[in-house]
C-alpha positions in Angstrom: 122.9 11.3 53.0 119.4 12.0 51.4 117.5 15.3 51.2 115.7 14.8 54.4 118.9 14.0 56.3 120.6 16.9 54.7 117.9 19.3 55.7 117.7 18.0 59.2 121.5 18.7 59.5 121.0 22.2 58.2 118.1 22.7 60.6 120.0 21.7 63.7 123.0 23.9 62.8 121.0 27.0 61.8 117.9 26.9 64.0 119.3 29.7 66.2 120.4 32.0 63.4 117.7 32.1 60.8 115.9 35.3 60.2 112.1 35.4 60.6 111.6 35.3 56.9 109.4 38.5 56.9 110.6 41.4 54.8 110.2 44.8 56.6 108.3 47.4 54.5 110.5 50.1 56.1 113.6 50.5 58.0 113.5 49.5 61.6 115.3 51.0 64.6 117.1 48.2 66.5 117.5 48.9 70.2 119.5 47.0 72.8 118.0 46.3 76.3 120.0 49.2 77.8 118.8 51.6 75.0 115.1 50.6 75.6 115.4 51.2 79.3 117.2 54.6 78.8 114.5 55.7 76.4 111.7 54.7 78.7 113.3 56.6 81.6 113.6 59.6 79.4 110.2 59.6 77.7 107.8 57.7 79.8 104.9 59.6 81.2 105.3 57.9 84.5 108.8 59.5 84.9 107.7 62.9 83.9 104.9 63.0 86.3 107.4 61.8 89.1 109.7 64.6 88.2 106.8 67.1 88.5 105.7 65.8 91.9 109.2 66.1 93.1 109.5 69.6 91.8 106.3 70.7 93.6 107.6 69.2 96.9 110.9 71.2 96.5 109.0 74.4 95.9 106.9 73.7 99.0 110.1 73.3 101.0 111.4 76.7 99.8 108.0 78.1 100.7 108.3 76.8 104.2 111.8 78.3 104.4 110.3 81.8 103.8 108.5 81.5 107.3 111.9 82.3 108.9 112.0 85.8 107.4 110.0 88.9 108.4 106.6 89.4 106.9 106.4 92.9 105.2 103.2 94.6 104.2 102.5 98.0 102.7 99.2 99.9 102.7 98.2 103.2 101.1 95.1 105.2 100.3 93.6 108.6 99.6 90.4 110.3 99.4 88.7 113.5 98.1 85.2 114.9 98.9 83.0 117.7 97.6 83.0 119.2 101.1 85.1 118.9 104.2 84.3 116.3 106.7 84.8 118.7 109.6 83.8 122.3 109.5 84.0 124.7 112.6 83.0 128.3 113.1 85.7 129.9 115.3 84.3 133.4 115.1 81.9 135.5 113.0 84.7 136.2 110.6 86.8 133.0 110.9 86.0 129.4 110.0 87.9 126.1 109.9 87.5 123.2 107.6 89.4 119.9 107.6 89.6 116.5 105.7 88.3 117.5 102.4 91.1 115.4 100.7 94.2 113.5 101.8 96.5 110.6 101.5 98.0 108.1 104.0 100.3 105.1 103.7 102.7 103.0 105.6 105.0 99.9 105.7 104.9 97.3 108.5 107.3 94.4 109.2 106.8 91.6 111.7 109.3 88.9 112.8 108.2 85.7 114.7 110.5 85.0 117.6 108.6 82.0 118.9 105.8 80.0 117.4 105.8 76.8 119.4 108.1 75.2 117.0 105.7 75.5 114.1 108.2 77.0 111.7 111.0 74.7 112.6 108.8 71.5 112.4 107.1 72.9 109.2 110.5 73.1 107.5 111.4 69.6 108.7 108.1 68.2 107.5 108.7 69.9 104.1 112.1 68.2 104.0 110.6 64.8 104.7 108.1 65.5 102.0 110.9 66.1 99.5 112.7 62.8 100.7 109.4 61.0 100.2 108.9 62.2 96.6 112.6 61.3 95.8 111.8 57.7 97.0 108.5 57.7 95.0 110.6 58.8 92.0 113.0 55.9 92.5 110.0 53.6 92.9 108.5 54.9 89.6 112.0 54.4 88.0 112.2 50.8 89.1 108.6 50.2 87.7 109.4 51.8 84.4 112.7 50.0 84.1 111.0 46.6 84.9 108.1 47.1 82.5 110.4 48.2 79.6 112.5 45.0 80.1 109.3 42.9 80.2 108.2 44.4 76.8 111.8 43.9 75.5 111.9 40.3 76.4 108.4 39.7 75.0 109.5 41.0 71.7 112.7 38.9 71.8 110.8 35.7 72.8 108.3 36.2 69.9 111.1 36.9 67.5 112.9 33.7 68.5 109.6 31.7 68.0 109.5 33.0 64.5 113.0 31.9 63.9 112.0 28.3 64.9 108.9 28.4 62.8 111.0 29.5 59.8 113.3 26.6 60.0 110.4 24.2 60.6 108.7 25.5 57.5 111.7 24.9 55.4 112.1 21.5 56.8 108.4 20.6 56.1 108.7 21.9 52.5 111.7 19.7 51.9 109.9 16.7 53.5 106.8 17.4 51.6 108.7 17.5 48.3 110.4 14.1 49.0 107.3 12.5 50.3 105.3 13.7 47.3 108.0 12.2 45.0 107.9 8.9 47.0 104.0 8.8 46.7 104.3 9.3 42.9 106.9 6.5 42.8 104.6 4.2 44.9 107.2 3.9 47.6 104.9 5.3 50.3 101.2 6.0 50.8 99.4 9.3 50.4 98.6 9.4 54.1 102.2 10.5 54.9 101.9 13.4 52.5 98.6 14.5 54.1 100.1 14.4 57.5 102.9 16.7 56.3 100.4 19.1 54.7 98.3 19.2 57.8 101.4 20.0 59.8 102.2 22.8 57.3 98.7 24.3 57.8 99.1 24.1 61.5 102.5 25.9 61.2 101.1 28.6 59.0 98.4 29.2 61.5 100.9 29.3 64.4 102.9 31.9 62.4 99.9 34.2 62.0 99.3 34.2 65.7 102.9 34.8 66.6 103.4 37.6 64.1 100.2 39.4 65.3 101.5 39.0 68.8 104.9 40.3 67.9 103.3 43.4 66.1 101.3 44.2 69.2 104.3 43.8 71.5 106.5 46.1 69.3 103.6 48.7 69.4 103.5 48.5 73.2 107.3 48.7 73.5 107.4 51.7 71.2 104.7 53.6 73.0 106.3 52.8 76.4 109.7 54.1 75.5 108.4 57.2 73.7 108.7 56.1 70.1 106.1 57.5 67.7 106.5 54.5 65.4 106.3 50.8 65.8 109.1 50.2 63.4 111.5 49.1 66.2 113.2 45.9 66.8 115.3 44.5 69.7 118.8 43.4 69.6 118.8 39.9 70.9 119.4 36.4 69.4 119.2 33.3 71.6 122.4 31.3 71.5 121.1 28.4 73.6 123.6 29.2 76.3 123.3 29.0 80.1 123.3 32.5 81.7 125.7 33.1 84.6 124.6 31.6 88.0 122.5 33.9 90.2 124.7 33.1 93.2 126.9 36.1 92.7 123.8 38.3 93.0 122.8 37.2 96.4 122.5 39.8 99.2 121.4 39.3 102.9 117.7 40.4 103.0 117.8 42.5 106.2 120.9 44.3 105.1 119.2 45.5 102.0 116.2 47.1 103.7 118.0 50.5 104.0 118.5 50.5 100.2 114.8 49.8 99.2 112.6 52.9 98.4 109.6 51.1 99.9 111.3 50.9 103.3 112.4 54.5 103.1 108.8 55.5 102.5 107.7 53.6 105.6 110.3 55.5 107.6 109.3 58.9 106.0 105.7 58.2 107.0 106.7 57.7 110.7 108.8 60.9 110.6 106.2 62.9 109.0 103.5 61.6 111.6 105.8 62.6 114.5 106.3 66.1 113.1 102.6 66.6 112.5 102.1 65.8 116.3 104.7 68.4 117.2 103.0 70.9 114.9 99.7 70.1 116.7 101.3 70.8 120.0 102.9 74.1 118.6 99.6 75.4 117.6 98.5 75.4 121.4 101.7 77.2 122.6 102.1 81.1 122.9 103.5 82.9 120.0 105.8 85.9 120.3 106.7 88.5 117.6 108.3 91.8 117.2 107.9 94.4 114.5 107.9 97.9 113.5 106.4 100.3 111.0 106.8 103.6 109.1 103.7 105.7 108.2 103.0 108.9 106.3 99.8 110.9 106.1 98.7 114.2 104.6 95.2 114.6 106.0 95.3 118.2 107.4 97.3 119.7 104.7 100.7 119.1 106.2 102.7 115.9 105.7 103.5 113.9 108.7 105.7 110.9 109.2 106.0 108.5 112.1 107.9 105.3 113.3 106.4 102.6 115.4 107.8 99.6 117.2 105.9 96.9 118.8 106.0 93.4 120.4 103.1 90.9 120.6 102.4 87.7 122.5 99.4 85.5 121.7 98.3 82.9 124.1 95.5 80.5 122.8 93.4 79.9 126.0 90.4 78.1 124.8 92.2 76.0 122.1 93.6 73.6 124.7 90.3 71.7 125.1 90.0 71.0 121.4 93.7 70.7 120.9 94.1 67.9 123.4 91.9 65.6 121.3 93.9 66.5 118.2 97.3 65.8 119.9 96.0 62.4 121.2 94.8 61.5 117.7 98.1 62.5 116.2 99.9 60.2 118.8 97.6 57.3 117.9 98.4 58.0 114.1 102.2 57.8 115.0 101.7 54.5 116.8 100.0 53.2 113.7 102.7 54.3 111.4 105.4 52.8 113.5 103.5 49.4 113.6 103.2 49.7 109.8 107.0 50.2 109.7 107.7 47.1 111.8 105.2 45.0 109.8 106.2 46.4 106.4 109.9 45.6 107.2 109.1 42.0 107.7 107.0 41.8 104.6 109.8 43.4 102.5 112.3 40.8 103.9 109.8 38.0 102.8 109.5 39.7 99.4 113.3 39.7 99.0 113.4 36.0 99.9 110.6 35.2 97.6 112.2 37.1 94.6 115.4 35.2 95.2 113.5 31.8 95.2 111.8 32.9 91.9 115.2 33.9 90.4 116.7 30.5 91.2 113.6 28.6 90.0 113.8 30.5 86.7 117.5 29.6 86.4 116.7 26.0 86.8 114.0 26.2 84.2 116.6 27.5 81.8 118.9 24.6 82.6 116.0 22.1 82.0 115.0 23.8 78.8 118.6 23.5 77.5 118.7 19.7 78.3 115.4 19.4 76.6 116.8 20.9 73.5 119.7 18.4 73.5 117.3 15.5 74.0 114.8 16.7 71.5 117.6 17.3 69.0 118.8 13.7 69.4 115.3 12.4 69.2 114.7 14.2 66.0 117.9 12.8 64.5 116.9 9.3 65.5 113.5 9.4 64.2 114.7 10.8 61.0 117.1 7.9 60.6 114.3 5.5 61.6 111.9 7.0 59.1 114.4 6.6 56.3 115.1 3.0 57.3 111.3 2.3 57.3 111.1 1.6 61.1 109.3 4.8 62.1 106.1 6.4 60.8 105.6 9.9 59.5 103.6 10.7 62.6 106.6 9.8 64.8 108.8 12.0 62.8 106.4 15.0 62.9 106.0 14.4 66.6 109.8 14.5 67.0 109.8 17.8 65.1 107.1 19.2 67.4 109.0 18.2 70.5 112.0 20.0 69.1 110.1 23.2 68.3 108.5 23.1 71.9 111.8 22.7 73.4 113.2 25.7 71.6 110.2 27.7 72.5 110.4 26.6 76.1 114.0 27.8 76.2 113.4 31.3 74.9 110.4 31.7 77.3 112.5 30.4 80.3 115.4 32.7 79.3 113.2 35.7 79.1 111.5 34.8 82.4 114.9 34.5 84.0 116.0 38.0 82.8 112.8 39.5 84.2 113.2 37.7 87.5 116.8 38.9 87.8 115.6 42.5 87.4 112.9 42.0 90.0 115.5 40.6 92.5 117.9 43.5 91.8 115.2 45.9 92.5 113.9 44.1 95.5 117.4 44.3 97.0 117.7 48.1 96.2 119.9 47.8 93.2 
């Protein structure tokens, strides 16, 4: 076995396990896919904002709950003047003056007994609002998880392309040495050497592009998961194996609707719309309240206290004309939201079916890519033998090498795409 054949043999054995050939200037933090997702969910701004929105909704719910309790108010005041406000001459020798100074204060409590359902429905609406923001947080979590995985697989794919380039560069270096010796010995012409050198230049150019893309992808991943350095790496090495079949992941689309946050948001919109209509009706109904108060005053020089109890009823007489139009508009808004729920449900089922088709297509692409690697490997071996036997040209050998490189690149691309599509399908079915 000559040097070219020895190198081809080494190339085929080690193409999936060779390092990129670049020496890191500083230690890198290597993260698995699960670790990247965990860091993203912990540090990404989208999740922090979603948590804040949910916290606001919960405080608004607690605020609505306070409407069940009495409203209490306290007032107080005092005055002083340079002369009494009231002066009376009772007799030539007797006068009366009052209200030169004084203080007064009191406490009043009022409890609503009936408000047309405004308090009850207001609390229900606040509860629906909390549910909405819980679903929005789940939606944000899904998006953050998916984006983190996309960045992860982008880095993994570019790393594997550098692996293939490193092996090809070593192979080309060996071929160049052997061909150069053959040219000096007059066994072959210089054109073969020039073709190898041109391919080496093309490979160097490709490496620059891939390394730049990899550096950018690492920065994007680091920023997204909350790392303040781009010295991170991903723990993945392509082993040219077929992932498990997606058949075990299949779920009936309509049975998944209740698990999907988008469907829950459509339902919450309908519930909120119905409650808003009830609130609009409640504003036009009588309100009944009871209350009491305690007061103290010292205006005439002698302190006095008193207790007061009261009941009130308020009937909006002129509000029905205006309110009738508001109630009708709320009813139409509810009809619109119910239509959107039915239409959105059908679209969500279609989306689930579409993501399932995409997942299966991606799986078949991985299968095709693996077959291409087997075929291109055999093609490269045959062309190497043919070149050594003088029945194939250097162009044919280099073309066979290119096909092998392309098949390897296609496999890592297909594998990354499959993993992303799997995540999309799991999220589309509420998992």
